[in-house]
Structures are given as structure tokens and as C-alpha cells.
C-alpha positions in Angstrom: 140.5 132.9 148.4 138.8 129.7 147.2 141.0 126.9 145.8 140.1 125.4 142.5 138.4 122.0 142.8 138.1 119.5 140.1 135.6 116.6 140.5 135.0 113.5 138.5 134.1 109.9 138.5 133.4 106.8 136.6 130.5 106.1 134.1 128.2 104.4 136.6 128.9 106.9 139.5 130.1 104.2 142.0 133.5 105.9 142.3 133.7 109.7 142.6 136.8 111.9 143.4 137.8 115.4 144.1 141.2 117.1 143.3 142.1 120.4 145.0 144.1 122.8 143.0 145.2 122.9 139.4 147.0 120.0 137.8 150.8 120.0 137.6 150.6 118.8 134.1 148.1 117.6 131.5 149.1 115.3 128.6 148.0 113.1 125.8 149.5 109.6 126.2 149.9 107.5 123.1 151.4 104.3 124.8 149.9 100.9 124.1 148.9 100.3 127.7 146.9 103.5 127.9 145.2 102.7 124.6 144.3 99.2 125.8 143.1 100.2 129.2 140.8 102.9 127.8 139.9 101.3 124.5 140.8 104.5 122.8 143.5 105.7 120.4 144.9 108.1 123.1 144.2 109.1 126.7 144.5 112.5 128.2 145.8 112.6 131.8 145.9 115.4 134.4 148.5 115.0 137.1 147.8 116.2 140.7 149.7 115.9 143.9 148.5 112.6 145.5 147.7 114.4 148.7 145.3 116.7 146.8 143.1 113.9 145.7 140.3 112.3 147.7 137.7 109.7 146.8 134.3 111.0 147.8 132.4 107.8 146.9 133.8 104.3 146.5 137.3 103.3 145.8 138.9 102.3 142.5 140.3 98.8 142.0 144.0 99.0 141.4 145.8 97.0 138.7 149.6 96.8 138.3 149.7 97.2 134.6 153.5 97.0 134.6 156.3 97.2 137.1 156.4 100.9 136.4 152.8 101.8 137.3 149.4 100.9 138.5 146.0 101.9 137.2 142.7 102.5 139.0 139.4 101.7 137.6 135.8 101.1 138.6 135.2 97.4 139.2 131.5 97.9 138.4 131.5 99.7 135.1 135.2 99.4 134.1 135.8 103.2 133.8 139.5 104.1 133.7 140.2 106.6 136.4 143.8 106.9 137.7 147.4 106.1 137.0 150.5 106.3 139.3 154.1 105.9 138.3 156.0 103.7 140.8 158.9 106.2 140.7 156.6 109.2 141.3 154.2 108.2 144.1 153.8 111.8 145.0 151.6 112.3 141.9 148.4 110.7 140.7 147.1 111.1 137.2 143.3 111.1 136.5 141.8 110.6 133.1 140.7 113.9 131.8 137.6 112.2 130.3 136.4 111.2 133.8 136.4 114.8 135.0 133.0 116.5 135.3 134.5 119.5 133.4 137.2 118.1 131.1 137.4 121.4 129.2 138.9 123.0 132.3 142.2 121.1 131.9 143.4 121.2 128.3 146.5 119.0 127.4 149.8 120.8 127.3 152.0 118.1 125.5 152.0 114.6 124.1 154.0 111.6 125.5 155.0 108.3 124.0 154.4 110.0 120.6 156.6 107.3 119.0 153.8 104.8 119.8 151.1 107.0 118.3 148.8 105.2 115.9 149.7 106.5 112.5 146.2 107.3 111.4 145.6 109.5 114.5 146.4 113.1 113.6 145.8 115.7 116.2 146.3 119.2 114.7 147.9 121.1 117.5 151.2 122.8 118.2 151.8 121.0 121.6 155.3 119.6 122.3 155.7 115.9 121.5 158.0 113.5 123.3 158.8 110.1 121.9 158.6 108.5 125.4 158.1 110.0 128.9 158.5 113.8 129.2 161.8 114.8 130.7 161.7 116.3 134.2 161.5 120.1 134.0 
């Protein structure tokens, strides 16, 4: 049986990655740090076990965006690629937009919905959490 493989990378192709298996969660994040890091009104993230992700070309530059997490991006084109919570180092989130097939991992919920830009209206029935999603 073949495992599902998700591949992706930055805009310029200097950084490429591969994630084995399906994500443990996929979410829209509406927090201000995600908006600023991506220059977008929201960012969709797919979480994978950190051990399931490998970089196949280049390495992202890491930036501690807060004491709670660090972000990985391409230092050549600036493409946002990864996020890791400091209290959950066993997981790594990848930007759904950086996947070669983003349609394969649709979001399942919204986080930091209390910080959502008021003019952004996404017409879906997904659960919405005002901050981080509670652990299942």
C-alpha cells in the first residue's frame, strides 16, 4: 500500500518539501501574525507530524515570530512555508498555498476567528474558534 505524499515549495523553487501521510488537521488562521507574514487576509495551514516532513531542496530560514512559535520562509523569494508552535514541536504546519495540490487538503475549521478582518466573509459551515482550537 502506497502512503499519501504531499509535496510543495516556495514561489521561486529554492525550497521544496515532502510530507508523508495525510495532515492531522487543516485550518484557516485569522491571527494578525499570519496575515502579516503572508500579506493575506487569512492563511490556510495543514499540520503534519514533524517527522513526516523532509526538505528535498534547500532549507527555509526560520524566524521566531513570537515566544509561542517560529515561521519558516524562503530567504530568496520570501514565500511563507512553515509554522511550529513552541509547545507542540511534534507538529509542523505548512501553508496550504505552498502545496503543489492545495485542493487535496481542504480546511476543516477556523482559528483566531475573533481576529478575523470584518470584511472577510467565508461562506462555509466549518467550526470557528475565537483563539486556538482546543485539543481534541
